[in-house]
C-alpha positions in Angstrom: 126.5 42.9 115.5 128.7 39.8 115.3 130.4 38.0 118.0 133.9 36.8 118.6 134.9 33.2 119.5 134.3 33.9 123.3 130.8 35.0 122.7 131.5 38.7 123.3 130.3 41.5 121.0 133.0 42.5 118.4 133.3 45.0 115.6 131.0 44.8 112.6 131.7 42.0 110.1 131.4 42.1 106.3 131.7 39.6 103.5 134.1 40.8 100.8 133.9 38.2 98.1 135.3 34.9 99.7 136.6 36.8 102.6 135.1 37.5 105.9 136.4 40.7 107.5 136.2 42.1 111.1 137.4 45.1 112.9 139.8 47.4 111.1 140.0 45.1 108.2 136.2 45.7 107.5 136.6 49.5 107.3 137.5 49.7 103.6 135.2 50.3 100.7 133.2 47.5 99.0 134.3 46.3 95.6 131.4 48.0 93.9 132.4 51.3 95.6 136.1 50.9 94.2 134.7 49.9 90.8 132.6 53.1 90.6 135.2 55.3 92.3 135.9 58.7 90.5 139.4 58.9 91.9 142.1 60.6 89.7 143.1 57.9 87.3 146.8 59.0 87.7 146.8 58.3 91.4 149.1 55.7 92.8 146.2 53.5 93.9 145.4 53.1 90.2 148.7 51.4 89.6 148.1 48.6 92.1 146.2 45.4 91.8 143.0 47.3 92.4 143.2 49.2 89.0 140.4 48.7 86.5 142.6 46.4 84.3 143.0 43.9 87.2 139.4 44.4 88.2 138.3 43.0 84.8 139.9 39.7 85.8 138.3 39.6 89.2 134.9 40.3 87.5 135.5 37.6 84.9 136.4 35.2 87.8 133.2 36.1 89.7 131.1 35.2 86.5 133.0 31.9 86.3 132.3 31.1 89.9 128.6 31.9 89.6 128.1 29.9 86.4 130.0 27.0 87.9 127.9 27.0 91.2 124.6 27.3 89.4 125.2 25.3 86.2 123.1 22.2 87.4 120.3 24.2 89.1 117.5 23.2 87.0 114.2 25.2 86.7 113.9 27.9 89.3 112.0 31.1 90.1 113.4 34.2 91.7 111.4 35.8 94.6 112.2 39.4 95.5 111.3 41.5 98.4 112.2 43.7 101.3 115.0 42.7 103.7 113.2 44.6 106.4 110.0 42.4 106.5 110.1 40.6 109.8 108.6 37.2 110.7 104.9 37.3 111.4 104.3 40.1 109.0 101.8 39.5 106.2 104.3 40.0 103.5 106.8 37.6 105.3 104.1 34.9 105.3 103.1 35.4 101.8 106.7 35.1 100.6 107.0 32.0 102.6 103.9 30.5 101.1 105.3 31.5 97.5 108.3 29.6 98.3 106.4 26.6 99.5 104.2 26.5 96.4 107.0 27.0 94.0 109.0 24.1 95.6 106.0 21.8 95.5 105.7 22.6 91.8 109.2 21.4 91.3 111.1 24.8 91.0 114.1 25.9 92.9 113.5 29.2 94.8 116.2 31.8 94.3 116.5 35.0 96.5 119.1 37.5 97.5 119.9 35.2 100.4 119.3 37.9 103.0 116.7 38.4 105.8 113.1 39.5 105.5 111.1 38.4 102.5 114.1 36.7 101.0 114.5 34.5 104.1 110.8 33.8 104.0 110.8 32.5 100.4 113.9 30.4 101.2 112.2 29.1 104.3 109.1 28.1 102.5 111.0 26.3 99.8 113.2 24.5 102.4 110.1 23.4 104.5 108.5 22.0 101.4 111.6 19.9 100.7 112.6 22.0 97.6 116.0 23.6 96.7 116.6 27.0 98.4 119.2 29.2 96.7 120.7 32.4 97.9 122.6 35.0 95.8 124.3 37.2 98.4 126.0 40.5 97.8 128.8 42.4 99.6 127.4 45.5 101.4 129.0 48.1 103.7 127.0 46.6 106.5 126.7 42.9 107.6 123.7 41.1 106.2 124.9 37.4 105.7 123.1 34.5 104.2 120.0 33.4 106.0 119.8 30.0 107.6 117.2 28.6 105.2 119.6 28.6 102.1 120.8 25.3 100.8 123.0 26.7 98.0 124.5 30.1 98.6 126.8 32.1 96.3 128.3 35.5 97.5 129.0 38.1 95.0 131.1 41.4 95.1 129.4 43.1 92.1 125.7 43.8 91.9 125.7 43.5 88.0 127.2 40.0 88.1 124.6 39.0 90.7 121.8 40.3 88.4 123.1 38.2 85.5 122.8 35.1 87.7 119.2 36.0 88.7 118.2 36.4 85.0 120.2 33.4 83.6 119.0 30.8 86.1 115.5 31.9 86.6 112.3 31.2 84.5 110.4 34.1 86.1 110.1 36.5 89.1 107.6 36.9 91.9 108.0 40.3 93.6 106.6 40.9 97.0 106.4 44.5 98.6 109.9 45.9 98.9 112.0 49.0 98.7 114.7 50.5 96.3 116.5 47.2 95.8 113.3 45.4 95.1 112.3 48.1 92.5 115.9 47.9 91.0 115.5 44.2 90.4 112.0 44.5 89.2 112.8 47.1 86.5 115.9 45.3 85.5 113.8 42.2 84.7 111.0 44.3 83.1 113.4 46.1 80.8 115.0 42.8 79.6 111.6 41.3 78.9 110.4 44.5 77.2 113.6 44.6 74.9 113.4 40.8 74.1 116.6 39.9 75.9 114.6 37.2 77.7 111.4 35.6 76.5 108.3 34.0 78.1 109.5 35.5 81.4 106.6 36.2 83.9 107.0 39.1 86.2 104.3 38.7 88.9 103.7 41.4 91.5 102.2 40.0 94.7 99.9 42.5 96.5 97.5 44.5 94.4 97.1 47.3 97.0 100.9 47.8 97.1 101.7 47.5 93.5 98.5 48.7 91.8 99.4 52.4 92.2 102.8 51.8 90.5 101.2 50.1 87.6 98.6 52.9 87.4 101.5 55.4 87.4 103.3 53.6 84.4 99.9 53.7 82.5 98.8 57.2 83.4 102.0 58.9 83.2 104.5 57.0 81.0 102.0 55.5 78.5 100.1 58.7 78.4 103.2 60.7 77.5 104.2 58.1 74.8 107.3 57.0 76.8 106.0 53.5 77.1 104.2 51.2 74.7 100.6 50.4 76.0 101.2 46.8 75.5 104.2 46.8 77.9 102.1 47.4 80.8 100.7 43.9 80.3 104.2 42.5 81.1 103.4 43.1 84.7 100.9 40.7 86.2 99.3 41.5 89.5 98.2 38.9 92.0 96.3 39.1 95.3 97.4 35.8 96.9 100.4 33.6 96.8 98.3 30.9 95.1 97.4 33.3 92.3 101.0 34.4 91.9 102.3 31.0 91.5 99.5 30.1 89.2 100.5 33.0 87.0 104.1 32.0 87.0 103.5 28.3 86.2 100.9 29.2 83.5 103.3 31.5 81.7 106.3 29.3 82.0 104.4 26.2 80.8 103.4 28.2 77.7 100.3 26.2 77.0 97.9 25.7 79.8 97.6 25.2 83.4 98.5 21.5 84.0 95.5 19.1 84.6 95.7 17.1 87.9 96.7 13.9 86.0 99.8 15.7 84.7 101.1 16.1 88.2 103.1 13.6 90.2 100.7 12.2 92.7 103.4 11.8 95.3 105.0 15.2 95.2 102.5 17.2 93.1 105.4 18.2 90.9 105.0 19.3 87.3 106.4 16.6 85.0 108.8 16.6 82.2 105.9 16.7 79.8 105.5 20.3 80.6 109.2 21.1 79.9 110.5 21.5 83.3 113.1 18.6 83.3 116.1 19.4 85.5 119.2 20.3 83.6 117.4 21.9 80.6 119.7 24.5 79.0 119.1 28.1 79.9 
């Protein structure tokens, strides 16, 4: 629940692109809902500025805004997980530790910008002095950017937001989460499997949580010939934040785990000798 300027409770608030809407103004559908609507194409609504033809321009503009905001991001890793994971929960503290370790290794940390595990990873990065990025999304209910985000970009459309995650990240760390987390996980996995992105680590933190999913892929999909056995190895399981970050850095470096002398002694950041110079083209 949001609050008005006098501190009293008010109607729910939502973000709709660059707009903040409250009360009756917040009652309409989201942009994703309008895009995917199956309304009669001959209806008068389709003749207004919300038609698909106009919508293409809005989508194009959202890509331009995202590309512009993130163009100078430098090396970054996305961390995905549940918005429902509260502070003090084991998964929250693990995501926070992942964010901290990634920041100490010289990576920006990208999340969906919301609460829960997303907040935890942003918090860990911020506390370690790293760059904390949030890619928010318009939802029917208020979520809002968490307070640990340095650079936040709000999106109307899920698919535009997904492009930003993939374009500006060198890998994913996935902590336990629900349907949204699974959607992001399998989007990344599909793009790696089809060669749309290369040398892209997908690390699942929490063997007890993710192990049964990997077993199902192997025992059901591979067994039925629906998935190549080699594709199972695209998913890397980790038992601790330290191991998860190790797997990410080892894959991204493409050669070996950096020796101690390869690290900046002041900040313990991977040096440009390992290909992580800020501003490298994506």
